N, C-alpha and C positions, 0 to 999 in steps of 0.2 A: 150292807153294800158299800157304804162310804169307806170303811176300813179296808176292804178288799181293793177298791179302786186306788186309794192312796198308797197302799203297799205295792200294787202293780206299778204305779208311776215311779216310785222310789227305786224299785228293783230294776226297771227298764233303764232309768238314768244311770244307776250304779253299774249296770252291766256294760253300758256304752262306754263309761269312763274306764272300766277294767279292760275293755277291748282296746282302747286307745293306748293304755299303758303297755299292754301286751305287744302292740305293734312296735312301740319304741324299743321294747326289750329284745326283739329279734325272734329267732327260730323257735325258742322254747315258748315264747308267747303265742306264736302262730299255732303251735300244737295245742295249747290250752284253748285257744279261740275256736279251733276246728272241732274241739270236743263238745262245744255248746251248740245244740240244735237251734236253727232259726236266728242266728246272731247276725244282724246287719252290720256292715261297716268293718268286717274282719279284714285285717291286712292280708295281702296276697301271700301265698305259700312260696312264690318265686323270690329269689334274692333281691330282684329289682322292685319288689312290691313296695308301694309307698305307704308308710304308716300314717295313721290319722294325725292331723297337725295339732300344734300346741293350742291354737285358738279354739278349735273344736273341743279339745280336752278341757280347756278352762271353762268354756261355756257349759259343758255337760256337768262339770263339777259344781259350778255355781247353781245350776238347775237342781241338782240333787240336794244341795243345802237348802234352797228355797222351798222345795217340796217337803223337806223334813220340818222346816219352820211351820209350814201350813199344817202338817200332820199334828204337831204339838198343839197348835192353837185350836184345831178342830177337835182333838181329843179332850181338850179342856172345856169344850162347849162354846168357844168363841168362833162360831162359824163365819160371821161377817169379817172378823179380824183375819181369818185364814185366807181371805181373798187377797189381801194386800201383798204378801210375798209372791204370790203367783202372778199378780199384775205387774210386779217388778220384773219378773222373769220374762213375760211376753213383751215388755217394753225395752229389754236389753238389746244392744246391737248383736245381731245373730250372724255368725259365719255361715257360708253356704255349705251345707252338708246334709245328707239324708238323715243322719242321726239327729241333727238339730231340728229338722222339719218334723220328725216323729215326736220328739220331746215337746215341741211347741204345740203340735196338733193335740197331743194328749193333755197338755196343760190347759188349752182352751176348753177341751171337753170337761175337765175337772172344774174349771171356773163356772161353766154353764151349770153343772150339777150343784155346785155350792149355791149359786143364785136360785136355782129351783128349790133348794131346801129352805131358803129364807122365807118364801111365800110373801114377800113384801111388795108394795106397789112399785112398778118399774123394773123389778128384778127379772120378770119374765122376758121383757124386751131386751134387756142386757144379755140374758142367757142365749136368746136367739142370735144376737150379734156375735157372741163368743163362738157359737157353733159355726157360723159362716166364716169367721176368721180362721178357725181350725181347719175347715174344709179347703181353704186356700192353700194350706200347708200339706194337705193330704189329698191330692187329686187322683192318684193311682189307687187301684183296688187293694188296699192293705187293711190290716186289723184296725189301724188308727182311723181310716175313713169310715169303716163299718161302725166303729164305736161312736163316732161323731154323728152319724145318721141315726143311730139308736137314741142318742141324747136328744137330737132334734125331734124325734118322735115323742119323747117324754115331754119336751117343751110344748108341742102341739096338744098332747094329752092334757097338760095343765091348763093350756089356753081354753080347751074345750070345756073343762070343768068350770072355769071362771065364767065363761059365756053362758053355760047352763044355769049357774047360780044367779046370773043377772037376768035370766028369762029370755035370752036370745037363742032359742032352740035351733033355728035354722043354721045360724053361724056355728053353734056348738057341734051340730052334726057334721058340718063341713070340716071343722078342725079335727074331729075324731077320725073322719075318713082320711084326712091328710096324715094324721098320726099313724094309722094303720099302714098306709102306703110307705111311709118312711121306715117303719119297723121292718116291713117286708124287704125294702131295698137294703137295709142293714144286713138282713139275713142273707140276701143274694150276694152281697159283697163278701161276707165272711165265708160263705160256701165256696166262692171263687178262690179265696185265699187258701182254703183247705185243699181244694182240687189241684191248685197249682203246686202245692207242697207235696202231694201224694207221690208223684213219680220219683222225687228225690228220696222220700222216705222209703220207697220200695226198692230203691237201687242198692 
């Protein structure tokens, strides 16, 4: 699962950068952008369409590089070290753009997953905070919000397991119930995303 998630994050960031370059390039870039389904931030097909600005392109390019650094560290087994480049990313000054919010939301989700994988004292609380930071970047019903809710469900599942191991059965049951509610909410958000996309796909 980890490899799939990191690949997805790198692909999403790389695509956003490619879209920005296409916007600067002009009409040919617009045509290429429109050929990609579900691409957010594509420049307008009209001549007056405003291309993505240089600050956003620079941020997304830096994000791609930092995700690649995290990939390399994680693949080498240095899971805790893989957190550092992603923390650098979320601490960077961020220009206001939908693409930036999406990348940061996904990065917070990845940070939470890395913390969960460590199973160390305190990491569960940090994972929960990462999810909340990501949700602030993804308030609308998008894939990114749905994924963050899924990760929050996994955090509560891990919390339930720890409480059960400590003999706190009542609290463990409450955490399991919250985990189920969050996972169901994640499904509802993703179903909404799918349903919103269907008319365009059918057109």
